[in-house]
N, C-alpha and C positions, 0 to 999 in steps of 0.2 A: 535664530536658535539652531544649533546644530542638531540634526535629526538622525536617529538610528531606526527610523520606521521603514526598514527594508521589507518586513513581512509582519503579518498578524501573529501574535502569540497565541498559544493554545487557550481555548475557552475554559473558563472556570464555571462549573455547574454546581449549584447549591439549591437546597429547598428554601422556600419562604419561611422566615423565622429563624433560620440557621445563621450562625456567625461565619465570617469569611475574612481571610487575610490575602490581599493582592500584593505580590512581591514586586519591588521596584526594579531589581536587577541592577544594583548600584555599580558604577564603574569604579576602578581602583581609586582609593582615597588619596588624591594628590594634595589635599588640604581640606579645610572646613567646607562642608556641603550643606545646602538647604534643599528641601524637597517640597513639591506640590504635585497635585494630581489634576488632570483635565478629564472631564466627563464628556464623552463623545467628541465635541469639537471646541477649539478655542473660540471665545474666551470663557467658556463655561467651566470654572474651577470647582472642584469639590469643596463644599462648605462644611467645615468641621463643626460638630455639635456633640451631644451626649451619645449619639449613635455611631458617628463616624469620626475617625481619628487618623491623622498622618503623623507618624513618628519621625522626628528629626534625628533620631539615632540610627534607625534601620532604613528609613525611607519608605517603609511599607504602608499601605492603606488598610486600616482595620475597620470593618463594619460589624458592630455588635450583633445586629439582628437585621437580616436582609429583608427588604420590602420590594414589591413589584416595581416601584418607581426606580429602583437601583439598577435595573437591567440596562445594559449599554456597554460601550467601549471605554476603558480607563487607560490613560497614558500618564506615566510618571515624568515629571520635569525636575531635573537635577541641575543645580547651579553651584559652581565653585566660587566661593567668596574671594579666592585669590585671583582667578582669571576673569570672574564675573561673566563667564560664558555658559548660558543654560543649554542643556542637552535634553531633547525630547525622546523618551523611550517608545518602543513599539507598543501598539494598543493591545490590551488584554480584554477580550469579551467576557462579560459576566451574564450568565443565563440562568433561568429558573428550571429546576427539575420538575417533572410532571407527576412524580410518584408520591405526592402528598405534601403536607405542611409539617414543619418541625415543631415538636411540642416544647413546653417550657423546660428550662434546665438552669442550674445554678451558675453563677459567674465563673468564667475560666479566664484567668489573667494571662494575656498574651504579650503585653508590653510591661516589662519590669525593670527597675533600676538595679544597679549592681549591689551585691551584699555589702561591699565596702568600697567607698569612693572617697579619695583624697581630694580636697578642694583647697585652692590657694587663697590666701588672705586677699580681700578686696575683689575677688572674682565674682561672676554671676553664675550660680549653680541652678541647673534645670533638671528636675527629676520627672520622668514620664511613668504613667501607669494607666493601663486600659485593659478592659476585660470584655470578652464576648459573653453573651447571655440572653436568655428570653424569659421574662421581660428584660428590657435594656437595663443593665446594672447602673446603680448610682455609685459615685466615687467620692470618698472623703479621705482626709489626711489628718494625722496627729503625730505628736512626739510621744514616745513611750515613757518619758520622764514626767509627763503630765503638764509640762510648761506650755502656756498658750503661745501661738505664733505672734511674733512682733508685727507691727503694721506694715513694715517694708516687704514682708513675704506676700506674694500674689499667687492666687489660684487662677489658672488660665485654661482655655480650651475645654470648658465644661468640667473643670476639676481634673482633666486628664494630665495636667502638668502643673507642678509647683515650681515657682521661680523665687530664688533667694539672692537678691542683689547684695553687693558689698559684703561678701561672706566674711564673718569674724569668728573668733574663738568660741563665743557663746552660741553660735549657730550649729556647732558640731554636736552630734548625738545620733540616736536611733530614730528613724522615721518609718511610719507605717502608712501604707495605702490600703484602705478598706473598700472592697467592692461588694455590693449587696443588691439582691433583688428578692422577690417573694419566694424564690426557691432555695435561697441560702446565701452564704457570703464566703469570700476568700480574702486573704490578707497577704500583702507583699511587704517585706521588711528590708531595710538597708541602712548601713551606718555611714554617716558623713564624718570624715576626720579632717582636721585642720592642719595646714602647713603654710609656712611663709618663707619665701626666699629672703636671704639676708638683705637688709637695707640699713643705711647709716643712721645712727643716733648721734655720733660725734666723729666725723672724719678728721684726719690730721691736717694741720695748716703749717705753712712755712714759718720757721722760727729762727731767731738769732740769739745765741747763748754765749756767754763769756767762757773763755778757757778756764778750766779747773772747777766750773760750776757743775751742777747735776741737771740733766735733761729728764723730764717726765712727759712723755707723749701718750696721751690717753686716746686709744682707738677703740670705739665701741659701736657695735651693730646689733640689731635685733633680728630675730627670725625663729622659726620653729622647724626642726630642732634647733637648739641654741648653737650659733655659729662658733667655729674654732678659728684661731688666728695664727698667722705667720707673718714674718717681716723679711723684707729684702732691702739690701743697700746696693745702689747702683746696679740693680738687676740681678744681684747674687744673693743667695740665702744668707741671712744675717747670722753670724756665729755667736752662740751664747757663751759668755765667759764671766769672770768675776765682776768686771765693771758693767757688763751688759746683761740685763735681765728682762724677761717678758712674763707678765702676770695678768691673766684675764684680758689679754689684748693690749695692755699698756706696756710701753717700752721705757725702761729706765737705763740711762747711761751716766755713771758717776765719774767725777774727775775728768771732765772732757778735755781732749787735746785737739789740735788742728786737724789731725788725720781722721777724726770722726766726722768731719764735714762731708756732705754728699746728698744724693737723692735717695730718700727712703720711701718704701711702699708697704702699707699695711693691707693684708689680704684677709677678708672674712669669708667663710664658706660653710655651707651645709650641703646635704645631698641634693638640694633643690636649686642651688645657684652659688655663684662666686662673685664678689664685688671687691674692688680695690680702691684705695685712696693713697695718693702720693704727695709728698711735700719735701721741701729743701731744708736741710739743717746746715746752718752756717755758724761755725765756731769761730769767735773773733777774740782778738787780744789787742788792746790799745790803752794808751795813757789817758788820763782825764782830759776832757775837752769841753769848754763852755760855749763853743761857737754855735752849736745847734740848740742849746737850752740855756741862754744867758740868764743871769740873775736880774731881778728888777732893779732899775736904776734908783727908783724913789718909792718909798712907802710912807703914806700919811695915816696916822691913827689918832684917836681921841684919847685924852688922858684917862687913865683908869681901865682901859681896854687891854686885850691880849693881842699880841702880834706874832705871826709866824713868818720866819725867813726860810725860803726854799733854797736848797743847794743840790741840784740834780745834774751834774755834768755827765756827759756820755763817757763811760769808762768800762773796760772789760779786762779783768773782773771789776766788780763794783768798788768804787773808791771809798776810803775812810776819810771822814771830814772832821776838821777842827776849826774853831771860830776865834776871831779877834774883834775887839771894838777899838778902833784907832790902832794903836800899837800894843794894846794889852790883851793877853790871852784870856779868854772867857772860861770860867769854871761854873759847874752847875751849883745852884743854890735854891732857896725857896721860890724865887721869881724866874730864874733862868734854867731852861731844860734843853738838853741835847737830844733831838728826836732820832728814832731808829732809822729813818730814811735819810739821815744826814742833815736835816734841817735844824733850825734854832727857834725856840719859843721863849718870849719874854712876857710875863704876866704883870697886870696892874701897872701899866706903863706910866712913867713920870717924865717931867720935862728933862730930867737928867739923863734919860735913856736915849735922847736924840743923838745922832752921830752916824759914823760910817762903820758898817759891819762887814767883815771879810771872812769868806770861807776858803780854807785850804784843803783841796781834795788830792789824795795820794793813793796810788797802787804800785805794784812792783815794776810797772813800765814807765812811771813818771808822775808828775804832779801838775796842778793848775790852780788858779785862784780867781774868785769873783767877788764883787762888792755890791752892797746896797746901802743907800742913805735913808735914815729914818727921821721923819718930821713928826712932831707931836703937837696937836691942836686941841681947841675946845669943842663944844657941842652945839646942837640946834634946838630951838623950842618954837611952839606954835603961838601966834597972836590971835588968829581967828580959826574956827573949826567949821567943817561942812555940817549941813543940817538935813534931816530926813524930809522926803517930799512924796506927794501922791498925785498921779496924773491919769488921764484917760487916753487910750491908744487911738491913733488915726486922726489926730487933730490937724487941721489944715495949716495953722501957723506953727513955726518952730517953737518947741517948748525948751526951757533952759534950766539947768541946775547950775547955780553959781556958787563957787567957793572962793572966798577971799582969805589970803593968809600973808604973813610977813615973816621972812626968814632972817634971823639975826646974823647968820653967816652968809657970805657971798663969795664966789658964785655958788648957786645951788641948782641942781637938776630936779625938775618936777615930773612925776610919773603918775598915771592913772591906771588902776587895776580894777577889772570887773570880773567877779566870780573866780578870781585866781588865774584868769586866762589872758585878759587884755592887758597889754603893756605898751603905752603910748607916751612919747616924749616930745614936748613942743620945742620948736626952734625959736630963736629970738624974734619978737615982733611979727610972728606969722601965725595964721590959723591953720591947723592940721586936722585932717579928717580920717577916720577909720570906719568904713561903712557909713552908718548914720551918726557917728559920734565925733564931735568936733570940740577943740579947746584951743585956747590961745596961750601966748607966752606968759600972760599974767596969772595963769592957773585956772581960768574959767573953763567949765565943762559944759558943752551944748549937745543935746540930743534932739535930732529932727525926726518928726513923724513917729512919735513914741509907739512901740508895739509891746505886746505881752512879754516877748523875749527879753526886753530891756529891764524887766523887774530884777531886783537883786541888790547886793551890797557893793557899793563903790568905795574904793580906797584911794585917797590921795597921799602920795609919798613924796617927801622932799629929801634929796640925797646930796651929800658931798663925797669927796674921796674917802672920808673917814667916819662919817656919821649919817644917819637917816632918821626921820620921824614920819609917822603916818597917822591918818585919821580916816574914819569910815562914816558913810551915810547910807541909809536904806531907801530905795526907790520902789514904790508900789504902783503898778500899772493895771488899770481895769480895761478889759477888752472883749474880743469876740467870743461867740458861743463855742462850746465843746460838747456837742450833744451826745456823742458816743460815750464820753466819760460821765455823762449825766449832769452837766452844768451848762448854763447859758450865759454865764458871766454878766448877769443882770441886764440882758438884752435879748428878747425872744428871737428864735430862729425864723427866718423868712423863706429860705429855699435850701434844698439839698442838691448836691452834685455827686454823681457816681463816677469813680475813676477805675480803670481796668489796667491790668498788667499781665503779660505773657512771657514765657522764656525767650520770645523772639522780639519783643518790643523794646524801645529805648525809654526806660523809665515808665512812669504812670501817665496814661492818656485819658482824656475825658471820654466816657462811654456814651453811645446813643441810647436814649431811654424812651419808654412810653409810659406816662406822658413825657414830653420833651422837657418841660419845666416842672420840677417836683417842689410843691410848696411845703412850708414848715409844718403843716398838719398831716402830711402824708408820710407813711413809714414803710411802704413797699413800692417797688417799681420793677418793670420788665426791661432788661438790657437786650437790645437787638443789634443786628448787623455784625455778629461775631463770626469768626472763622470756624468751620467744622473741625472736630477732632483736635482741639487745642486746649491746653490747660490754662485757665484764667484765675486770677486773683482780683478781688474787688475791695474798694474802700470808699467811705462816704465822707464828704466835706460839708459842714454846715455853715451857712452864712446868715449874719444878722445885719442891722443897720450900720454897725461899726465896721464890719468886714468879714472876711473868711476866717474860719477857725482852723485848728490843726486837724489833719486827716485822722480818721479812725484807724485802728489796727487792721491789717489786711485780713480778708476772709480766708477760709480754707480753700485750697486749690480745687477747682471743679473742671472737668473735661466736657466739652460740647460733644454732641453725637456725631457719628460718621455721616458722610454724604459723598455723592459722586464727585470726583475731582473736576474743577472748573478751569484750571489754568494749565495750558500745555507748556512744554519746555521752550525756552528761548534760544536764540543764537544757533539755530540748526544749520550745520555746515558739514565740512568734511574734506576728503581728498587725500592724496598721498597713499602710503602703504606699499606693500609688496605686489609683485605681479599677480594678476587675477584676483585682486581685492577691491572692494568698494568700502571705504571707511566713512562712516557717518558719525558726526559728533553733535553734542548739544550741551547747554547748561542745565544741570539737573534742577528739578523743581524743589524749592525750599521746603523743609519739613512742615512749616506752618501752613502751606498751601496744598498738602497732599490729601487732606480731608479724611483720612482713615487708614486702617491697616491694609496690608496686602498691596501696597502701592507699587506700580511698575510702569513700563513704557511699551507702547506698540509702535514698532518701527516699520514704516511702509515705504517701498521704493519701486521704481519701474524705469526702464530705459526711456529716454526722452522720445516722444512721438508715439508711444504705445499707450494702451488704455487699461491694461490689467495691472493692479497693484500686487506686489509680493509683500506679505506681512510676516512679522516675527515678533516674539515677546521677549522683553528684557525685564527680569523679575526684581532686580536690585534697584532701589530708589536712588542710590548714590552713583550709579553707573553713568558716565558721561559720553560713552561711545559704543558703537556696534560695528563689527567687521564682517562683511559678507564675502565669502570665498567661493569661487566657482571658476573652473578652467575655461568656461565659455565667455567670461567677461573680456571684452576687447579693451586694449590699453587706451587710457585717456578718453573714455566715452562718457557723454553727459547722461546723468540720471536725475529724475525728479524724486525728491525724498521729502517725507514729512514724518513727524514723531508725535504720537498721541499718548494719553495717560489713562490709567485704570486703577481701581482699588477693589476691595471686597464688595463695594456697593455697585460697581458697574464701570462702564467706559466713559471717559471724558472727551473733550475736543482734541482735534489734531492741530499742530502748528501750521503756519503758512508753508506752502510748498517752496523748497529751495532746490537749486541745481548744483549737483556735486559731480565731479569728474572721478572716474575710476582711476586706479593706480596706473602710472606710466610704465612703459616697458624700457628696460635699460638698453643703451645703444648696442647694436648687433655687429657693427663694423668698426675697424680700427682706422685711425687717421693715416693718410698716405703722405708721401713726399717729406718724410721726416729727415732733418739734417741737423748736425751739431757743428758749431764753429767756435774755436778758441778766441777769446777777446783779450785776455791778459793772463798773468800767472795765477789768478784766483777766480776767473770767471769764464763761462762759456755761454753761447747763445744757442737755444734749441728752437727750431722752426718746423712747421708742419702745414699741411693743407686741410682745411676744415672738412669734416665728413658731411655727406649729403644728409639733410634732416627735414622731415615733414612735421607740420604742426599736429597731425594726427598721432604722432608718436609721443607728444607731450612737449615739455620745455627743456631744451638743452642748457644745462647749468654751466658747463665749461669743460676744461681738459685737465687731466692729471699727468704730470711728468715725474717719472721716477728716475733716479740716477745713482750710480755706484761706481767706485773706482776699481782698478784692476786687482787690488788686494782684498776687496770685500766680496761677500757672497750676495748674489742677486736678491735672495730672500730678505736681507737686512738693508735694502736700499732706502735712501731718503726720498721724500716726495714733496712736490710743490704743485700748486694749482693756479690755473689761469682762467679768467672769465670767459663766458661762452663765445664772445666775438673776437677773442684774441687768438692769434695763430703763431705766436712766438713768446718766449720767456727767457729772461736772463737769470742764470744760476750763479750765485756768488758764494764767497767763503770757501773756495776749493783750494786744494793743495797744488803747489806749482809742479810743473814738469811731470804730470801724471795722466795716464789714460783714464777717461771717464766714459761710461756707457750709459745711454739714455734710451727710454721708450715712452710713448705717449698713448693715452686712452681717453675717450670721452666719457662723461658721466651726467646723470640727471637724478631726480629725486628717487627713482626706483633702484639706482645702483650704477655701477660702472661697466663699460663695455670691454672688449679685448684690447690688449696692448698691441701697439705697432711693432714692426721689426726693430731690432736694437741697432742704434748707430753710436759712433764714438767720436771723441775729439780729445786731443792732448793739450793740457794747459801749458802756457809758455813758461820758460825759465824765468827766475826772478831777475831784476835789474842788477847791474854791477854794484857790488857792496863797497868798493874802494873809491874815494874821491881822487880827482887829478892831483898829482904831487908836484913839488918844486915850482909853485906859482910865483912868477916874477913879473914886475911891471916897470915901465919907464915913461917919462913925459918929455916930449919935445915940442916946444912952442905950445900949440893948442892941441897936440895929439897925445893920446895915452896908448902905449903899446903893452899888451898882456901876453905872456907865454907860460906854458905848463908842459908837464910830461904826459905822454899818452897813457891812457888807462887800458889795460889788457884784461878782458873778462876771464873769469875762471871757467872750468869745464861745466860747472853746474849753473852758470849764469848766462843771460842773453848777451849777444855781441853788442859792442858799442856802436851806435849809429850816429852819434852826434854829441855836442856839448851845449850846456846852457850857461850863459854868463849874465850876471845881474849885478848892479851896484847902486850906490847912492852918493850924493854929494857929501863930502866930509863935513862933520859938524851938524848936518841936518838930522831931524828926528827920524827914527826908523819908519820905513814905508815909502821913502822916495827911491823907487827902484827903476833901473834902466835895464830891461831884459834884452838880451842879444842871443838868440837861439840859432845855431847853425848846424846844418847837416850837409854832407858833401859826398860825392862818389868815391868809391874805394881807391881809385888811382890817384885822387887828390889828397889822400890822407898821409901827410908826412909828419914827422915829429921834430920839434914840438909845434903846436898851433899858435897863431898869434892873432889877436883882435886889435884893431885901431879904433880909439874913441877920440872925438874932438868936440870943441865947444864953438858956438857961433860967436860972431864978433862982439856981441853984448855980454857974452858969458852967461846966457840965460838957460842953457840946457845942453845935454849931450847929443852927439850925432855919431852914427856908425860910419867910418870912412872906408875901411877896406880890410881884407884878410890877407896876411902874408905868412911866409915860412921863414921867420927870423927867430933868433934865440934870446934877444935881450928885451927888457921892458922897464919903464920908469913910471912911478905914480906918486904924486904928492897931494892931489886934491880929490882922489877917489879912493873909497874902500870897496873892494870887489869880492864877490863870491862866485865860485866855479863848481859846477856839478856835471858829471857825465850822465847822459839820459839815454832812454831806449830810442 
């Protein structure tokens, strides 16, 4: 805890029975702050009640009526929720005057909420109200419209604060705080108004629309005040014209053309916020195309039924459709209808309707056609029907419902439906199972270990491509008790089991009870081994000889009482940070183990080898770290640390002691012996001598090398890093024939040290860009003679220092290469150069014979490649 206790503040002197306000002296509000007060010494926090109140708005401590026990020193603790760093204020002494006792007086309201307060939808609103007075005033709240408070509203801190979670429109209105004692009463009033930032009801989505069609893009948001709308296209304000209109946020563009395509953005805003939604409009134009939505090849229907033919090619704009049967154009009549979506409907189908139906789809960009064949068949009928049945649940042997039927049409698919949800299809000659339900290809249905949930109506359906028939049977199952609903299903209850659930548990868990076994004649029990200050729900399961019944409905939520915390934080560790810091970390204690309100941490630490602990308080239960800063901290020094817990009920245990090292100190010296050497036209090598390093300074992580060329500024240099034990690095990707400057510095977890002196190196020129010319070869006996013209490097290229000759045997696959690389002193470089190649007596391979200064060359059995090299 950062402390401002540099001196004692001026004493506050009051009479016994008088009210008093102790000022916190709040630092500038860098963010949300929380306040608490310490009485005399930590960890004695001021406990709020009807007489004492700590305002979370002002930070001040209010005592309605001072008593002798209040005499002492008071220190304000301010915690920023952003930085989670508590600050302890200077102590303020409270003393009693000796000139008598304060008489009774009416309430004087010192803490009052604003006359008008705007609250956001869904926020949690907290209103404070507290009065000084003798006797201690009572505080009550009401709405002036007479409406009762909903159950979600909580009165806290002895009615000194009202909390309204999830603020909604109906929570707005005039609120009154009534403070009253035997000497009189006072009332504070304030109005809560409702506002809501815009939020989307219907954002826009990507759309694809045909050319010449009309786009209607509905963009709707809610909020209070009602949001206004504006539209952008490709980041620019959308111009409103005859074709383009905006009404209540909706955008309409008629007679679309290809230039309307683009990225559109709908913006909704009120004075409390702005939201935006963007989507792509793609205006398309194309001839009809059946490739993505082909027509059905075959449709089978039963005589007398109605058949629909679909014709939905992809077309922009939408295609107009006409139909033919065979080669005859179809016209509408009492049985044939042309549908609005381009499809065709034929009612009361006859055998004569069988045949091929063709749809011709046309728009201004072209046409396409698709066909479907229609087959007309007869129908199905039942020979045997399923029958109703009654069973008891939990039987050891499988129970079976058997349905036998014969289908006049084959093949036919058999399906079972249960309560409109189960859909099971058997495969030929196999038994299929769905949970406890099994059936075979013959149509038999089997239910194993029947339970109450299997009661219901079962439907067997037989289907072909064109027809289906179905028949149903009811199954009644008798089973286990349901005591909470008042029935025992004809079997008395033998035992009850209590189950519990919390916001932190995984589902329902069996609770520990006294007595451990609850018989069927007992209707109360005590649940033990619960966590303090946790909300629980309970339910009861009844069991009889058949088995366990369905659980009861959950009870109302109930919270256990507070207790001293029992579990310290785990994973206490730390290290790192900046110079003169000790960083201590831990895993926060889960909410279900905090055991009460006012939960926080006590962080204790001391240099290794010493006996006195330094302690501080962290008041936020979610805080996972604490940083102690002091110029006297030596770098990389071991500290013993432990973290304890506390809440309003008292202090809990500390964690095990861990060793944590203070922050390292960044290197103070620069590497010496730095040099830079050019390796090629794109790379240089930088080397240095490692700096002297002691373990007491921490761990050296490595070196950082920065580099820049002659045309760059040093501030915009590039940087590369080398591991701690490396003393050189290769820098690649550089430009040729250019001066590069480099400097090196060491770094560790605390930061980087100073840079070395700057050294430089010049990258080499690039290799010659031209290949040797006028390559000629000659073959004499077993010799190959090769000659070429000399390559002269340009001014911006490296000088030629040699040539590389390679070749393979004519007719062989690529990769049979004979390298011949030669370099020679300058006085031997004559023009042209000649290489001699020969073969051994068996002709099994090449051999280099000699180098001559000749001008002719023959070759018939080698293909050769020649390059100049660096």
